[in-house]
C-alpha positions as CSV (number, residue, x, y, z in Angstrom):
1,D,0.9,-16.3,14.7
2,Y,-2.7,-17.1,14.4
3,A,-2.4,-16.7,10.5
4,L,0.7,-19.2,10.7
5,L,-1.9,-21.6,12.6
6,M,-4.4,-21.2,10.3
7,I,-2.1,-22.1,7.3
8,Y,-0.9,-25.2,8.8
9,A,-4.3,-26.4,10.2
10,N,-5.8,-26.2,6.8
11,W,-2.8,-27.7,5.2
12,S,-2.8,-30.8,7.8
13,Y,-6.5,-30.9,7.4
14,L,-6.2,-31.1,3.3
15,K,-3.5,-34.0,4.0
16,N,-5.1,-35.7,6.8
17,H,-8.8,-35.5,7.3
18,S,-10.4,-34.0,3.8
19,S,-12.6,-36.1,1.6
20,D,-10.1,-35.6,-1.0
21,S,-6.9,-36.4,1.3
22,S,-5.6,-39.2,-1.3
23,S,-4.9,-36.3,-3.9
24,Y,-2.7,-34.5,-1.1
25,A,-0.7,-37.6,0.0
26,N,2.3,-37.0,-2.2
27,R,2.1,-32.9,-1.9
28,R,4.2,-31.0,0.2
29,L,3.9,-27.5,1.5
30,G,7.0,-25.6,-0.4
31,W,7.1,-22.3,1.7
32,V,4.9,-19.7,4.1
33,Q,5.6,-16.4,4.0
34,C,6.2,-15.2,7.8
35,L,5.0,-11.9,7.6
36,A,2.2,-10.1,9.2
37,G,-1.1,-10.0,7.3
38,K,-1.7,-6.5,7.5
39,R,-1.2,-4.0,4.5
40,E,0.8,-1.4,6.6
41,S,3.2,-1.9,9.5
42,R,3.5,1.5,10.6
43,R,1.5,4.5,9.9
44,L,4.2,7.8,8.6
45,A,2.9,11.1,8.4
46,G,3.8,13.4,5.5
47,D,2.7,17.1,4.9
48,L,-0.4,15.8,3.8
49,I,-2.1,12.6,4.7
50,L,-4.2,11.2,1.9
51,T,-7.9,10.6,2.8
52,E,-10.6,8.5,1.3
53,N,-12.6,11.7,0.7
54,D,-9.4,13.5,-1.7
55,I,-9.8,10.1,-3.7
56,V,-13.7,9.9,-4.3
57,D,-14.1,13.7,-4.5
58,A,-10.9,13.7,-6.9
59,V,-9.4,16.6,-5.0
60,E,-6.6,18.1,-7.0
61,Y,-3.3,18.9,-5.6
62,P,-0.6,21.0,-7.4
63,D,1.8,18.3,-6.5
64,G,0.3,15.5,-8.0
65,T,2.6,12.5,-8.9
66,A,2.2,9.0,-9.6
67,S,-1.3,8.0,-10.7
68,T,-3.4,5.3,-9.2
69,S,-6.7,3.4,-10.8
70,W,-7.1,0.6,-8.2
71,S,-10.2,0.6,-6.3
72,I,-10.5,1.5,-2.5
73,D,-10.0,-2.1,-1.7
74,L,-10.9,-3.0,1.9
75,H,-11.0,-6.5,3.4
76,M,-13.5,-7.1,6.0
77,P,-14.3,-10.4,8.0
78,L,-16.4,-12.8,6.1
79,P,-19.8,-12.7,7.8
80,E,-19.9,-16.2,8.4
81,N,-16.5,-16.6,10.0
82,S,-17.4,-13.4,12.5
83,R,-20.7,-15.8,13.3
84,F,-18.3,-18.8,14.5
85,F,-15.4,-17.0,15.2
86,P,-16.2,-13.7,16.8
87,G,-13.5,-11.3,17.3
88,R,-11.2,-13.9,15.8
89,E,-12.1,-14.3,12.3
90,F,-9.3,-15.3,9.9
91,R,-11.1,-15.0,6.2
92,T,-11.9,-12.0,4.8
93,C,-14.0,-10.7,2.1
94,A,-13.0,-7.7,-0.3
95,E,-15.5,-4.5,-0.6
96,H,-14.4,-2.3,-3.8
97,E,-15.2,1.2,-4.0
98,Y,-14.6,2.5,-7.7
99,F,-13.5,5.9,-8.9
100,E,-11.9,7.9,-11.3
101,P,-7.8,7.6,-11.5
102,Y,-6.1,10.4,-9.3
103,P,-2.5,11.5,-8.7
104,I,-1.0,11.0,-5.4
105,P,0.3,14.2,-3.9
106,Y,4.2,14.5,-3.8
107,R,3.6,15.6,0.1
108,C,2.5,12.0,0.8
109,L,5.7,10.9,-0.1
110,Y,8.1,12.2,2.5
111,S,8.3,12.7,6.1
112,R,6.6,15.8,7.8
113,N,8.9,15.2,10.9
114,I,12.2,13.2,10.0
115,P,14.0,15.6,7.3
116,N,15.6,13.2,4.8
117,L,13.0,10.4,4.7
118,F,11.4,9.6,1.5
119,M,8.0,7.0,1.5
120,A,7.1,5.3,-1.6
121,G,5.4,2.1,-0.6
122,R,2.9,0.8,2.0
123,N,4.2,3.4,4.2
124,V,3.1,6.6,2.6
125,S,1.2,8.9,4.1
126,A,-2.4,7.8,3.9
127,T,-5.1,6.9,5.8
128,H,-6.1,3.1,6.5
129,V,-9.0,3.4,3.8
130,A,-7.0,5.5,1.3
131,L,-4.2,3.0,1.7
132,G,-6.7,0.4,0.4
133,S,-6.1,2.2,-3.1
134,V,-2.5,3.1,-3.3
135,R,-0.8,0.0,-1.9
136,V,-0.8,-2.1,-5.1
137,M,2.4,-3.1,-6.5
138,R,2.3,-0.7,-9.9
139,T,1.5,2.2,-7.9
140,C,4.2,1.6,-5.2
141,A,6.7,1.1,-8.0
142,M,5.8,4.4,-9.8
143,M,5.7,6.4,-6.4
144,G,9.4,4.9,-6.0
145,E,10.5,6.5,-9.4
146,V,8.9,9.9,-8.3
147,V,10.9,9.6,-5.0
148,G,14.1,8.6,-7.0
149,L,13.6,11.9,-9.0
150,A,12.9,13.8,-6.2
151,A,16.2,12.3,-4.7
152,R,18.2,13.8,-7.5
153,V,16.3,17.2,-7.3
154,C,17.5,17.0,-3.5
155,K,21.1,16.4,-4.5
156,A,21.1,18.9,-7.3
157,H,20.0,21.9,-4.8
158,D,21.4,20.5,-1.6
159,A,17.6,20.5,-0.2
160,D,15.9,18.3,1.8
161,P,12.3,16.3,0.4
162,K,10.2,19.2,2.3
163,R,12.1,21.9,0.2
164,V,11.6,20.1,-3.0
165,Y,7.7,20.8,-2.5
166,S,8.3,24.7,-1.5
167,D,11.2,25.5,-3.9
168,Y,12.0,23.1,-6.6
169,L,8.3,21.6,-7.3
170,E,8.6,22.9,-10.9
171,D,12.0,21.1,-11.2
172,L,10.7,17.9,-10.2
173,K,7.5,18.1,-12.4
174,A,9.9,18.7,-15.3
175,Q,11.9,15.4,-14.1
176,M,8.4,13.5,-14.0
177,R,7.5,14.3,-17.5
178,E,10.9,13.2,-18.9
179,G,10.8,10.1,-16.7
180,A,13.6,8.2,-15.1
181,G,14.6,6.5,-18.3
């Protein structure tokens, strides 16, 4: 709600009060997305929870899948906003931590306690900081391809996602080498 308030308040200011309001006189706001501004809406836990240390230390897991090369991109309250609106900051600035590309472990892509649940977007098993790297669209799309391939392995062996890791990881790796086509 606060994000919508800020959007409409800024639009109102541009049209009615800014020194450049005449250039906005015949413009209209076409669409505003009514979704929360947070990158993650729920935190799901897989058999492995990817952390900042895994990324920065380039930990090599035997079940590496889709790779990501995006920085750890965290958004913090803009210091000026914190000064004027303490506890109600609405503008952020990005802080990037760069590292070498790394593969996301398969165990981050299925639920540890819901037997048939795969995850391949901003709901993967990762800490808030690690999610700052894996949350980008291209990476989510690659995770989706891996999950699709893993689902095919599940179907072929009448197995759940956890058993793909324990019993059929080599099958999944072979499928990943071949690709979805």
